[in-house]
Structures are given as C-alpha cells and as structure tokens.
N, C-alpha and C positions, 0 to 999 in steps of 0.2 A: 504494500499499500504506499502511495506517495506520502513521504513525510518532509517536513520543512527542513531546509538547510540552515544551519546557523551561520550567518554571513559574518565576515570579519567586523569586529567592533572598533570604533574610533573611541577608545576609552578616554583619552585626553580631552577630545572635542565634546563628548557627551558630558563629562564632569564640568568642563568650563561653561557649557551652555546651561547646565542646571544651576550652576552658581548664579549666573546673571538672571535666570528666570526666577529664582527664589528671591533675589533682590527686588525684582519688579513686581512679582505676583504674590509673594508671601505664601499664606496657608492654601492658596488655590493650586500650588504645586504639591501634589501628594505622592509619597513613595513608599507607603506601607505595602507589605507583601500582599495582603488580601486584595487591595484595590488594583494592584498591578497585575495580578493573575486574572482578576475579573475582566480586565481590559485586554488580556491576551487570549481571551476565550469567547468563542461563539457557539452556535448550535452546530458543532462540527466534530469529526473523528480526529482532526489534525492536532498534533501535539501543541500545547500551550507554549508560546514564546512571549513572556510578559515584557512590557517596556520598563525603562528605568524609572519613569515617573509619569504621572497623569496630570493634566493641566486642563482647567475649565475656563476657556476664554468667553467673553461676554459680548465682544464687539469685533467688527471687521478690523478696526485699528489695532486691537490687541492681537489678532491672528497675524496681522502683517508684521507687528513687533516681534512676535514669537519666532516667525519664519526668518526675519532679518538676523535675529540672535543665533538661531540654529544654522542658517546658511553660513554665517561668519566662522562658526566652529565646526561646520560639516557634521552636524549631529542630526540623525534621522527623525522624521516626524510622521506620525501615523494618525489619521483622522478616525474618529469613533462616533457612531450614532447611538444605537441602542444594542448592538451586538447580535443581531439576527441573522447575519450572513453565514454561509455554509461551507465556504471553500478556504478558510483561514485568512480572510482578508485583512483582519486587524492584528495578526501576530506581528510582533516586533522582531523581525529576522535578524536585525543587526543592533537591537536595543534602541534606545532613544526615547523620545518624548511623545506620549500619546495625547492627542487633543480630543477631549471629550466635548462635543458640540452642544451638550443638552441644555446649557444656559443661554444659548443663542436661539430662543424659542418663541419669538414674537411673529404674529401675522402683521406685517408692516403696512399693507394696503389691500383693499379689495376694490377693483374697478368692475362693478356689476354690469355696467352698461357696455363694457368691452369684453366681458366674460374672461377676465383674468385676475390674478392676485399676486402679491409679492410677499414672500416669506423667508425667514431665517432657517438655516438648515436643521436646527434642533426641533422644529415643529413636526409632530407626528401626523400621519395621514388621518387618524381618527380625531385628533384635536382640530385639524383644519376643517373637517367636514362638520364638526360640531359648531364651529365658529361661522361656517357658511349657511347652516341649515335654515336660519330665519330669513335669509335673502333668497331662498328658492334655488340655490346653487349647490353643486357638489364637485369634487375632485375624484375622478373615477378609478384611478390606478389602485389596485387592491391586491398586494402580494401575500395576503394572509396575516402575517405578523404586523403588529402595530409599528412599523418601522418609521424612522425619521425621514423626511422628504429629502434632506441632504444625502443620507445614505442611499435612498432610492435612486436619486439622480446619479450618484457616483457609481452605482452598480447596474444601471440601466434596467431597473426593476420592472416586473410585468405583473401578471396576476390573473384573476378570474375574469376580469372585465376586458382583457386585451383584445379578444375577438372583435369587439365593437369599437372600443375607445383607444386602442393602440397601447404602447408602452411608454415608458417615461420619455424616451427620445421624441416621441410625437406629441407630448404634453408639456414640455419645457420650452418656453418662448426665448428666455435669456437667463444668463447666470452672471453673478458677480463672484470672482474667485481671487485668492491670493496665491501667486506663483511662488516658485522655489526661492527666488531672491527677495521675496517680501513685497513685490510690486502688487498692487491691487488693479484688476482689469474688469471691464464689463464686455461680455461677448456679443451683445445685441441690445437693441432698444425694445420697446413693447409692441412694435408693429407686428402684425400676424404673419408678414413675410418680408424677406429682404434679400437682396442680390449683392449686398455690400460685403465684399471680401471673403476670406476663408470662413467656414462655419465652425467657429471655435466652441460654440455651444455644444454641438454634437460630438466635437473632439473630446470635451471634458466629460460629457455624459458616458458613463460606462468605463471611464479610465481608472476607477477604484482608487482614487486618491494618489495616484502615481504622477499626475501632471500638474495638479493644483488643488488647493483646499476650497471647496465651495463655501461661500459665506452668505449668499443670497440667491433666491431662486424666483423667477417670474413664471407662473404656471398658467396653462389654459384651464378654464373652468367650463362646466356644462350645467344647463338648467335640470333641476330635478324632474324626471319624467312625470307626466300627468297620470300615467298608469304604469304599474309594474306587476308582472305575473311571473310566478315561478312554476316550474314543472318538474316531474321526475317520471322516468320510464325504465323498466328493467328489460334486459335482453338475454337471449339464450347463450350468447358468446361475446367475448370482447370484440371479435372481428365484426359481428353483426352490429354491435354498437358503434364501432368506428366507420362502418359503411353508412350508417344512418348519419353520422356527423358529416361525412364527406358530401352526402347527397344534400344535406341541409345547407351547407356552405355553397355548393354549386347552384342551388335554387335561389341563392341571394336572400335568404331569410336573415333579417338583421338581428340575430340573436345577440343579447348583451353578455351572456355567460352560457358555456356549454361545457360541463365537466364530466369526466369519466372517473368512476371508481370501479375496480375489479371486485370480484365476489369476496376475495379475502379482506379487502378494505371495508366493504359493506358489512361483513360480519364484525369487524372491529368497531365500526361506528355504531352498530346496533347495541353492542354491549357498553360502549363508553357513553354514548349519548342517549341511551334508553329509547331506541327506535325499534320499529318492527318491520323494517324494509325487507323485501325478498333477497335472500343471500345469492344474488346473481349479478352479473355486470350491470352497472347503473349509470344512467346519464341524468345529471341535474342541469336544468336550464333556467334562463331568465330572460324575459322579453320586456322591453322598454318602449313606451310610445303612448298613444291614445288608448281609451277603452276599447274602441273598435280594432285598432291596429293590433294590440297585444292579443286579443282574442282571435284574430285572423291568423297571426303568426303561430299561436299555440295550436290551433286546429290543423294548420298545414304541417307542422312537425308531427303531430299525432298520426297523420296519414302516412308520412314518410316512415315513421317508427314502425307502423304496422307492416309495411312492406318488407321490413328486415326482422320480423318476429318480435317486435316490441310488445310488452304487456304491462298491465297495471298502470297505464298512463294516468297521471293525476295532475291537475293544474290548480293553482290557488293564487288569489290576489290579496289574501289575508296577511297583514304585516307580521302578525305573531307566527303564523305558520311558515312564512317565508324566512323569517329570522332564524326560526329553529332549524330549518333545512340547512341554511347556509352556515350557521354556527357549527352544526355537525361536520360539514366540509372543512371548515377552517380548523376544527379540532382533530382532523384526520391523523395528523402526526402523532399526537398524544394517544389517540385511540389505538393506533398501530403498535405502539410501544408495549401495550398490554397484551399483545399476542404472544410475546415471549418475554415474560417478566425477568428482569435482570440484564437483558440484552442491550447492546448499544445500537442506536439507530444510525445508519450510514445512508444519507439521502444523496441521490444523484439525479441529474436531469439531462435530458437531450431534447432535440427539437428537429423534426423532419417535415418535408412538404406534406400537406394534408393527404395527398394521394398515396403516400408511402406509410401513413400512420398505422393502418391495420396490420400491415406486414411487419413493421418494426415492433409493434407491441406483442404480436403473436410469437415472433422470434425470441423476444425478451422473456415472455412467460415460459417458453420451451426451455431456454437456457436456465432460467431460475429453477425450474422443476428438476432438470438434469443435475444441477449443482447442489440441490437439496436445501436451497434457502427459503426461509420464511420471509417474504418480501412482498407486500402489497403494492399496487400500482394505482396512482391517481394522475390526473392530467388535465391541463387546459387544452383540450383536444381540438377546439375551434381553430387553433393556430398550429397544431401539430406538435405541441409540447407536452411531455408527460415526465413523471417522477417516479422512481423506484426507491423504496425504503428498505435496505437490507438490515435485518435484525441479526446481529452477529455478537459472538462471544469475543470481545476484544482482547481477552487474555489467551485465546486459542490461536497460536501462530498459523496453524494449518488453515483454519477457517478465515483468518484475516488475509492470507495469501490467495485464497480462493475468491474472496470479495474484491481484492485488488485486480485479479485476472478478469473477473466479471465486469468491472467498471471500465477497464481498458477495452474489453471486447465490445461493450455497448457503445462507447464513444466512437470506436472505429466503425461499427455498424451504421450509426446515424450519419457519420461523415460520408461513408460509401453510398448512402441513399440520398445524397445532396443536402444533408442536414448539417447540424452543428453539435459540437460536444456539450453545449450548454445553452439552453433557451432563456434562462433567467438567473441561474445561480451565479453566473460570473466565473471568471478564471481564478482569481485569488492565487493561492499556492496549489491547491489541489488538482487543478485542471491545466496547470502550465505545460506539462508534457504533450498535451494534445493540440495546443493552439497552432503549432508549426505544422502538424499533420493536416490540420484543417485549411490553413491559409498560406502555407508554403512560404515563398519568399517575400510575401507581404510583410511578415514579421520583422523583416530587415529594416523596412521603412518605419515601422512602428518603433523599433530601437533608435532610429535616427531622430524621430521626433522626441522621444524620451531624452536622449542626450542633449538635444538642443534646448529644451525647456528646463531640464533638471540635470545639468552636467555633473554635479557632484553626487547624484543619485541618493538624495536625502528624503525624497517624498515616497513613503511606503515602499521601501526597497524590498526586493525579493518576490514581488507580485506580478502577475500578468505575463510578462515577457519570458520566453524561454532562456535559459542560462546561455 
C-alpha cells in the first residue's frame, strides 16, 4: 500500500520560522503533540505525518505575513480545512507549519441579484446554505462531509449534485490567494465570464494547496427549486441499475442526483439507519424544478427503470422523508464500517465515461469477490463516479498487500476505459503513482508550473506530482 515518504526537513528554517511566528502570533501558534497529530490526520489509511506547529490565521494579511516568513526561511506550509480529505492531503511530509483556516469563516457578501457570494475559506457548505436559506438561494456542491469551501475548492470537490450542478470548478467564479512568496492575487472579477488572460482560477482549483493558499472565494449560487422530489428504485443487478442510469442521462432527464448503492451497502444502511429497503442494488434520485416538472421527470424515470427490471419505485416530495433518505446515503461510510467491526475503512474512487460504468462496476465486484474483500460500492453514477470501501485488517500485512494490489488494479482499469484514477478524492499522497499513468508527459508541465510558482517547494510538499 502506498505510504508517504518522509521528505528531507529544513530543521534550521522551520525553527527560525517558528520563532518569528511565535513573536507575531503568540498563543495562536500551537505545538502540542495532540493538536499536531490531529492536523496530520484525515479520514485516510495513510500514516500520520504531523506538522511542527499549527497556526490559526484570521485575515488574508496574516496569511500573507505567514507566507513571507516561511518563504524567507524555506519552511513548509500546509493548509487545513476540517480534515475530511481521503488521500493524505494534509500530511506534513517535510514538517513545517499547518495553517488551520477555521477562523477565517465569514460570509463576506451575498449578491442575490447576481446569484453569487463571497466567502472566506473556513466557511463550511452547511453554514453557507443556512446563511442563504432566507434569501431563497443555495450552494449545490455536496461532497457529503461538511467540508470547508476553501478545502472544497483546493481539492476540486464534487458530490451528489454534480450530475446537474457540476463540481467546484464549475461553481467558483474567482479566488483570492496568497502565493508562495506572500503576494496576494485575485484570479478574476465577479463577471460570469471573461476572456482576460490565463485562467488562474481553474489552475488553483484542485491544486490541493501546492500552488497557493486560498483566502477568499466567489461562488455561483442557485435559486432554491420550487419543487423537489426524491425517489428510490431497486434493481435485480448492478448492471441493470447502471443501464437505467445511462439511459436516463441519454434521454436528457435533468436529474439533480442519481446515486447507486450496491446490495451490501443497502444492507449496511438498513442496519445503521433503521430502514427496511430491499437488499438489492438501489438507485436514489432527486428531481428539481416545478411541481409539474418534477412529477414528469419522476414518471419518465419510472418507465425507464421498469425496462431494466426496476421494482419498488417510490417517489416523495415530503421534506422529512427526503431528508431521511439522503441522511442514510450520507451516513453510508459509517454504516459500512459496521459490516466488519474493528476493520479499517479504505475508501477509493474512480470515474469513467457513463457508457463504461456498468462494465467497470461489474468488473470491480468480480475482483472484490475473487479477492475475498468485504467492500460495499456507492457512486455518484450520473457522472460515472463510484467509490469502493475496502474493510481491512490494517495489522494483517497479507490483507494490506491485497488491498494495495486491488487499488492499483482498479485505477488502471478506470484509466484503460478512458476514465480517471480519481473522480473527486484528489491525488494527495495516495494516488500520486497513478497520475503519470493517466496523463503521461502532461505531468512534466505541471512540474514546471509548480517550480515557477513555488520554486522552494514550501507549499504542501510531497503532494500531487510524481517524484
């Protein structure tokens, strides 16, 4: 299994930077063991690499001051949101200072007439939607966890609504960021489109803190739909469910969400969330629009589902019933852990063209069965993205080696089908070996961009780019 490399440490530089930072920020520089280990850990199987200290900036000017000090001493800086990433994104591979952005948590402006808002990076998606609710607006990107919007931009987050509303790259208009030398830049204005220069907004989105530290985000907003309807339908096989998804997308039905749970995951959700769903492959859907529109979309999907052996179709507009259904979906990770008490959950994701989804999921299930893993599958299947959660005994070297081989096989399979080794988890440390397999010589130009913007490699070193 891929484990992080301990990069060479600049002991003198880190010590000198910490001395200056303590003079400037006092008690906001924390170096206790517990808080350092907390900030070197996320929901991941990758070994913890704690920073030397954690600092809580409150303004863009403070982030710029911190970066100038760290750049002067060539001390690494690692940004931190709430720690929900899955591929070792916040490990301090070369030590250094972790910037916890949680105190930069203000909604700075809402321009309801323009359907946009400006937020600091520590605002969480749930906090933003609570703030917007009274204005009839919402922000649609929903990765499941209550992640910070800065972290979501840095990792190019996606989620259950992506099939209709896109991912973070589609919903960020502009960024303010502090670069490696402490300079503050704005990547764009608030206009909905621009042909002015290089698209630095999209360059920073998904860069995982390796090119700059995001300090302000301008986001696209949407009006809360007049009507929302959720639905569920069981299928005899995963292949049948995937074929129904592909047909739904080809028909142009504007589903807002379309999620797959395999039979094992449904069993886990039933036990954990106290449901009584048929223990068969399941599709969960959501439709947004007018009363007439969502009713028509729901009826059309029901007809498609019937063609592929779908059964038990139920639709509801009840807010309570919809909330219960999607809460169970968002709790799928915790539900799955109960399938093998004491096991470690190793979550991995791939994404393929929708036309390849059924074949990819079927091959994955066959391989899981052959390898003897307990591993439920869930997916944002409207855009071809699915997740496999391997429940493994992390103290069993043979089992760990088989899990490592499976992940490598799955990544290679997705790439061979015209897909990607990660639809939304990101590269971090865990998927670095696969980036070059997927993109080939393009990684050479990524390294050139990194070298130009961060010549001393102080921004989240050891992430994304292959060695």
